[in-house]
N, C-alpha and C positions, 0 to 999 in steps of 0.2 A: 504494500500500500504506500502510495506516494505521500510524503509530508508536504504541507503547504510550503510554497516557495514564492519568491518575488517574481511576478509576471510582468512582461513587457509588451509594448505595442506589437512587436514582431510575433509574440506568442498568440495574440488575438488573431492576427492575419493567418498564422500557421493553423490555428484551430479552425477558422472559417474555411480555409482551403481543404483541410483534411475532412471536415464534416461534409463539405460539398461532395467529395468523392465517396464518402461512406454512405450518405443518405440520398444521393442523387438529386439534390436540391441546390439552388444557387442563391437562396435568400434565407437568412436566419435572424431570429431575435435573440439578442444577448441580454439576459435578465439578471445575472448574478453580479457579484462584486467586480468582476473583470470588465463590466460595462464602463467603468470609470476610465479605462484605458483610451476610450474614444475621445473624451474631453480633457483628461488630465494624465497623459502618458508618463509624465514626470512626477507623478504623485509620490509621496514618501513610500518606502517599501511596505510599511504596515498597512497601507491602504490597498496595495497591489498584491498582497500575499494570499495565495490560494493554492489548493491542490487540483482545482478544476476550473473550467470555464463553462458556466451554465448557459444553455441555449436551446432553442427549438426551431425546427425548420418551417418554412412557409412554402407551399401549403404543407399541412401535416403529413407525416409519413405514417402509413398504416400497415398492420400485419407484421409479417416476419422481416420486412425490410428494416424495421427499427432495430430488431435484435441483431441482424447482420451488421448494420452500421455500428451498433454499440460495441460489437466484438472488435471492430476496426479502430475505433477512437476512444472507447469508453474505459472505465476502470479495469485494470488488468490487461489492457491491450498492448500491442507492440508500440503503438503511438505513445502510450504513457511511459513505457520503459525507455523509449528514445528521448522523450522531451521532458519527462519528470512532471507532467501534469496531464490531465485527461479532459475529454469533452463529456460533460454531464448533460445528456439529452433529457430535456423536460418536455412536457406537453403544453399546448397553448392554454390548457386549463389553468396554468400558473398565473395567468393574467385576468382571470375571471373577476377578481375583486379589486383590480387596479382602476384608478380613476380614468374616466373617459378621456380620449384624446392622447393616450400614452404613445400610440404608434406614431402619431403625427409629431410628437415631441422628441422622438428618438433621434439620436445622432447617428448619421449614416457613415459607415466605413465600407469602402470598396477595395477589394484585393483580387486581382487576376480573374475578373468576371464573377466574383462572389460578393454579395452584399450582406453586411451585418447591420441590423437596426439595434443600436445599443441604447439602453434606457438612459434618458436624461437624468442628471444627478438628483433632481427633485423626485422623479418617479422611482429611481433606485432607492433613495432614502425612504420614500413612502413604503415601498415593497418590503424593505428591511424592517421598518418600524412596525408594519403590520405583522410580520413574522414573529418579531419580539423575542427571538432567542438571544441569549447573552452576547454571543458573537455579533449578532446583527445590531444590537443596541450600541456596542462599542464601535462598530463600523460607522454607524450614523453619527456618533459623537466625533469620530475622526473626520468625517466629511465636513462637519460644522467647524471643528477645530482648525482644519486646513483652509477654511474660507471658501470651499466649493459650493456652499449654500449657507444661508443664515438660519438660525433657530426660528426667527420670526417668519421667514419665508416658508419654512417647512410646516410650522404650526398653521399658518394661514392656508397653505395648500391642503393640509389634512382637513381643516374645518370647512373649506369651501368645495373640496373635490372628492371627499370620501363617498364612494358610490352607495354605501349601505349604512344607513343611520345606526343600525344595531352594532356595527363594527367600530364606529367612531370613538366611543368611550375607551375601548381597549387600545386602539391605535394612539389616542391622545395620552393614555397612561404610559404606553411604551415610549412615546415621544418624551414625556417627562423623565423617564428613566435615562434616556439618551442625554438630555440636558444635565441631569444630575451627574452622569458619568463624565460629561464634558467638564463640569466644574471640578471634578476630582482630577481630571487630566491637567487642567489649567492650574489647579492648586499644587499638583506634584511638580509642574514645570517651574513654579516660582519658589518652591521650598529649597 
């Protein structure tokens, strides 16, 4: 199993090209932390550290084609052994609770005839805040700390764009955890 490592813009391009061959598609949505490589390829390593690049193809791949592609670029593949990261293929279901307009806000990356639609930092932060895992909360705090978005912009985005009112309290609570983590980061930096 690969340990998280610092990913680079070239890794994003490599993953898109390999996924295109594996899944027979030329368009992918990049939804995980590696999406930041499209807007901030020189982000500090803790923002770019991951064992995988999360994406899904457009249009969706169905049936055994997915499994065949996963064997080529997924966890445990030759691609992972050679490049020390893998492609985590997700489904378009990943975006079912994302605020409307996310695809139009994506940052487009093109490489050798393959197009990647990378989540905009606000959509990426929303997605991570909604997930609410400890690593996601720290990631969002890092995005704010590095100035890739502001806490006020993210809070306003959540309040005005959360597509499901019943999710909003939990997403805002997770946002509060990210702000708290940010204050701990800033406090540690000044100690």
